[in-house]
N, C-alpha and C positions, 0 to 999 in steps of 0.2 A: 521258556515254557511259562514262567511266572507272568511275564509281560503279556503273553498270549491269553492266559486265563483272565487277567485283569481287563484286557481289551474286550474279550467276549462278554464278561460280566458288565462292563460299562455300556456296551452296545445294547445288551438285553434290557438292562434297567432303564436306559434312556428311551428305548422303544416302548416299554411298558408305561413310563411316565407320560410320554407324548400321547399315547392312546388313551390314557385315563383323563386327559385334560378336556375332553369333550363329552357331551351327553348324546351326541348324534351317532346313529348307527351308520355302518357302511352303506353307501347309496341311499342316503337319508331322504332325498327329495323325489317326490313323485308329483308331476304337474298334471293338471286337467285342462282340457280345452273344450268349451261348449261349441258345438258345430251345428250348422243348419241342415247338413245332409251327411249322415253317418257313412254311407257307401262311398261318397266322393272323398271324405276325409280319410277313411281307411285306405282307399286306393292311393292317395298321396303319401301318407305316412308309412304304409306297409310296402306298396309296390314301387314307389319312386325313391323314398328315402331308405327303404330296406329294413324297417323295424319288423319285429316278429309278433304276430297276434297271439295273445294269451286268452285264457278264459275270462269272460266279462261277467257282469251281473246287472240286475235291475233293482233300483231303489223304489219301493212302493210309496204311495202317497202318505201313509201313516208315518213311516220311517223318515220320509222326506220332510214332513212337517216338524217332527222332533229334531231332526238334524239342523234345520234352519237355513238350508242352502237355496231352496227353490220354492218357497212359499207353499209347501205342501203338494207340489206337482211332481208326479213320479217321473223318473228318467232312467235311461239305460246307460251303462258304462262299459265301453269296450276297452280292454287293456292291451297295450302294446309294449313289448320288452325291447330294450336296446341290444340285448344279447341273449344267448340261450343258457346262460348260467342262472342258478336259483337266486343269486343276489343281484340280479340285473335291476337297474333303475327302470321305471315304467312311465309311460305317458297314458293318461286316461282320455278317451274320446267320449264326451258326454253329449247325448242327444235326447231331444224332447219330441213331443208329438207335432204334427203339422200345424195345429192351431197356435202353437207358441212361437212360430217363426216370425210372425208379425211384431212380436214384442221385442225383438232383438235390436240393438243399437246399430247405427250405420257403420260401414267399413271406412276406416280412416286411411289417409295417404301417407302419414308420417307418424312416428312413435310419440312425438311431443303433443299430438292433438287429443290425447286421451290418457288418463291416469290408469295405473294398474299394470298388470302383466301385458307387455306389448310384443315380445318376441322370445323365441327359444334359441339357444345356442347349443349346437350338437357338435361334439368332437368325434371325428371318425378317422380311421386309419387311411382311407383313400376316398377322394371325391370322384374318382374316375367312374365307378359304377353308378353313382348317383347322377352325375352329369349325363351319362349315356342314357339312363332311364328317363331323366327329365327331358332331354332333347327328343327322345322317341315319343313321349307323351305330349309334347308341345308346351311344357312348362318352361317359361323364360326366366333366366336369372334377372334380378333387379339391377337397375343402373349399370355400372361398369364392372359388375362382378362376373366372374371370379377375380378377386384382387390378390396379388402376391403379398404375403406377410413375411415370409422367410424363404430360404433356399427352395424347397419344394412344397412349402406350406401355403395354401390358399384359403380364402374365405369366399364362399358364394352365398348370396342372399336370395332366398326363394320366398314365395307366398303360398300358403295352403289355399284350398278352395274358398275359405271364408275370409281370406285376406290377412291372416296372421303371418307375421314375418318369421321365417325360420332361417337362422344363420348357421351354416354348416362349414366347419373348419377341418382341413385335413390335407394330406399329400395329394398333389395333382400333377399329372404328366401333360395335360392338355395345353 
């Protein structure tokens, strides 16, 4: 009994110490992607990848100027959740007006051709529904993907409507 008590105490204190060693909250990262066409991007991330749309918001020009992200140009943010839990990580789909589309940089063919965020990696339980929806919508995997990583674990590389690489890793029966 005494050994059991000390084992429980050790595990509890070790867990508390490990949790206290970071300042980051659970699901600390939320990424944002600036898109040329919000409807096409939402279709890809929601309807093909299976993310869940949450309530979005608009950043007006005054707040945008004070924020420093868009040189004072207002923009819309659509939020997508990875799951239906309150602590779900999110992806922000950021869109501007038609006039701003000409200011966008070209789409590159490979990640080394531009600095900054180049692709997303999503971990899923199963690639099967994603692959079925991608095939139905005519979204082709890149190069020779899906590639086998482990027993039933595969990696598929897709591109969203604006050319952003999206790497999806999960079990696959295909």
